Backbone as numpy.savetxt, mean C-alpha at the origin, in Angstrom:
# Nx Ny Nz CAx CAy CAz Cx Cy Cz
11.90 8.52 19.71 11.17 8.23 18.49 9.79 8.89 18.59
9.41 9.55 17.52 8.12 10.22 17.48 7.02 9.20 17.18
5.88 9.33 17.85 4.72 8.48 17.61 3.62 9.31 16.97
2.94 8.73 16.00 1.89 9.44 15.28 0.75 8.47 14.98
-0.48 8.97 15.11 -1.65 8.14 14.79 -1.84 8.07 13.27
-2.59 7.05 12.84 -2.79 6.81 11.42 -3.39 8.03 10.72
-4.41 8.63 11.31 -5.06 9.80 10.68 -4.07 10.95 10.50
-3.23 11.19 11.50 -2.22 12.24 11.40 -1.20 11.90 10.33
-0.81 10.63 10.25 0.15 10.20 9.23 -0.43 10.43 7.84
-1.69 10.05 7.65 -2.33 10.24 6.35 -2.44 11.72 5.99
-2.75 12.55 6.97 -2.94 13.98 6.71 -1.65 14.69 6.36
-0.55 14.24 6.95 0.74 14.93 6.75 1.83 13.94 6.34
1.50 13.05 5.41 2.43 12.00 5.02 3.76 12.54 4.51
3.72 13.50 3.62 4.97 14.03 3.05 5.87 14.61 4.13
5.28 15.34 5.05 6.05 15.94 6.14 6.73 14.87 6.99
5.98 13.83 7.33 6.55 12.75 8.15 7.64 11.98 7.39
7.43 11.76 6.10 8.45 11.05 5.33 9.72 11.87 5.18
9.59 13.18 5.10 10.80 14.02 5.07 11.58 13.89 6.37
10.86 13.81 7.50 11.54 13.64 8.79 12.25 12.29 8.85
11.59 11.25 8.32 12.22 9.92 8.29 13.46 9.96 7.42
13.37 10.63 6.29 14.53 10.75 5.39 15.70 11.44 6.08
15.40 12.38 6.98 16.45 13.07 7.72 17.01 12.21 8.85
16.46 11.01 9.06 17.01 10.11 10.06 16.18 9.93 11.31
14.94 10.44 11.33 14.09 10.33 12.51 13.07 9.21 12.33
13.21 8.08 13.03 12.23 7.00 12.89 10.86 7.44 13.41
9.83 6.75 12.95 8.45 7.12 13.26 7.68 5.88 13.68
6.97 5.98 14.79 6.12 4.89 15.28 4.68 5.21 14.90
4.00 4.28 14.23 2.62 4.50 13.79 1.68 3.80 14.77
0.67 4.55 15.23 -0.28 4.05 16.22 -1.67 3.94 15.60
-2.36 2.87 15.95 -3.77 2.71 15.60 -4.53 2.60 16.91
-5.26 3.64 17.25 -5.98 3.72 18.53 -5.02 3.48 19.70
-3.92 4.17 19.67 -2.88 4.12 20.70 -2.15 2.78 20.81
-2.35 1.91 19.81 -1.63 0.64 19.76 -0.58 0.72 18.66
0.69 0.48 18.98 1.73 0.51 17.94 1.48 -0.58 16.89
1.47 -0.18 15.61 1.23 -1.17 14.54 2.37 -1.21 13.53
3.17 -0.15 13.46 4.24 -0.13 12.47 5.31 0.85 12.90
6.48 0.66 12.31 7.59 1.57 12.55 8.19 1.91 11.19
8.32 3.18 10.93 8.93 3.63 9.69 10.32 4.14 10.03
11.33 3.52 9.42 12.71 3.87 9.69 13.41 4.22 8.38
14.42 5.06 8.43 15.14 5.39 7.21 15.90 4.19 6.67
16.03 4.13 5.36 16.83 3.08 4.74 18.30 3.35 5.06
19.06 2.30 5.35 20.48 2.52 5.65 21.22 3.01 4.40
21.86 4.14 4.53 22.65 4.75 3.44 21.83 4.94 2.17
20.52 5.09 2.30 19.68 5.28 1.12 19.60 4.06 0.23
19.97 2.89 0.78 20.00 1.67 -0.02 18.58 1.22 -0.38
18.43 0.70 -1.57 17.17 0.11 -2.01 17.25 -1.38 -1.75
16.20 -1.95 -1.18 16.25 -3.36 -0.81 15.88 -4.29 -1.96
15.53 -3.75 -3.11 15.22 -4.59 -4.25 15.79 -3.95 -5.52
16.21 -4.78 -6.45 16.80 -4.22 -7.67 15.70 -3.68 -8.59
16.01 -2.62 -9.30 15.10 -2.05 -10.28 15.63 -2.41 -11.66
14.81 -3.14 -12.42 15.24 -3.58 -13.74 14.40 -2.91 -14.82
15.04 -2.58 -15.90 14.34 -2.02 -17.05 13.87 -3.17 -17.93
12.73 -3.02 -18.60 12.27 -4.08 -19.49 13.22 -4.24 -20.68
13.26 -5.44 -21.20 14.10 -5.69 -22.37 13.46 -5.01 -23.58
14.25 -4.73 -24.60 13.69 -4.06 -25.79 12.56 -4.87 -26.46
12.58 -6.19 -26.30 11.57 -7.04 -26.94 10.31 -7.19 -26.09
10.28 -6.61 -24.91 9.11 -6.74 -24.03 7.90 -6.06 -24.65
6.72 -6.70 -24.51 5.52 -6.04 -25.05 5.17 -4.79 -24.25
4.56 -3.85 -24.90 4.14 -2.60 -24.26 2.83 -2.85 -23.51
2.55 -2.08 -22.46 1.30 -2.25 -21.72 0.07 -2.16 -22.60
0.10 -1.32 -23.63 -1.06 -1.18 -24.51 -1.34 -2.45 -25.31
-0.33 -3.35 -25.42 -0.49 -4.58 -26.20 -1.19 -5.69 -25.41
-1.37 -5.51 -24.11 -2.02 -6.52 -23.31 -3.53 -6.36 -23.39
-4.24 -7.45 -23.46 -5.69 -7.43 -23.47 -6.20 -7.96 -22.14
-7.25 -7.34 -21.58 -7.79 -7.84 -20.32 -8.41 -9.23 -20.53
-8.42 -10.05 -19.49 -9.01 -11.38 -19.63 -10.52 -11.28 -19.86
-11.07 -12.32 -20.43 -12.51 -12.36 -20.68 -13.26 -12.35 -19.35
-14.45 -11.79 -19.36 -15.26 -11.74 -18.14 -15.63 -13.14 -17.69
-15.69 -13.30 -16.38 -16.09 -14.59 -15.83 -17.60 -14.75 -15.94
-18.03 -15.96 -16.20 -19.46 -16.27 -16.21 -19.80 -16.83 -14.83
-20.45 -16.02 -14.02 -20.77 -16.41 -12.65 -22.21 -16.89 -12.55
-22.41 -17.88 -11.67 -23.77 -18.39 -11.46 -24.58 -17.48 -10.56
-23.91 -16.69 -9.73 -24.59 -15.83 -8.77 -24.06 -14.41 -8.90
-24.92 -13.46 -8.60 -24.52 -12.06 -8.61 -23.69 -11.78 -7.35
-22.43 -11.38 -7.48 -21.58 -11.16 -6.30 -22.15 -10.11 -5.34
-22.78 -9.08 -5.86 -23.35 -8.05 -4.99 -24.50 -8.63 -4.17
-25.34 -9.44 -4.79 -26.45 -10.07 -4.07 -25.93 -10.99 -2.97
-24.88 -11.75 -3.26 -24.29 -12.64 -2.25 -23.73 -11.83 -1.09
-23.05 -10.73 -1.38 -22.50 -9.87 -0.34 -23.60 -9.29 0.53
-24.64 -8.76 -0.09 -25.76 -8.18 0.65 -26.45 -9.22 1.53
-26.60 -10.41 1.00 -27.22 -11.49 1.79 -26.35 -11.84 2.98
-25.05 -11.91 2.77 -24.13 -12.21 3.88 -24.19 -11.12 4.94
-24.24 -9.89 4.52 -24.31 -8.79 5.50 -25.63 -8.81 6.26
-26.68 -9.18 5.57 -28.00 -9.22 6.22 -28.05 -10.32 7.29
-27.33 -11.42 7.06 -27.34 -12.54 8.01 -26.53 -12.24 9.26
-25.67 -11.26 9.23 -24.81 -10.98 10.40 -25.50 -10.15 11.39
């Protein structure tokens, strides 16, 4: 099994995924520590069903974003204060 670091995987993702598709599993390393294994799907099987929306389903353009939250504190100020305390 080939081992590859995260940076190498990110740089050449398509190439590595083509190798996995051909049947070669891939071990992903983060600072030389194994963190994940990418293996080909058995017989190209999908592990979840793909469903089409019903004809009566609303279109994405019909959805409205929720109203903005009214916050008592500025989230950026809270974050900066937390970072300063560390």
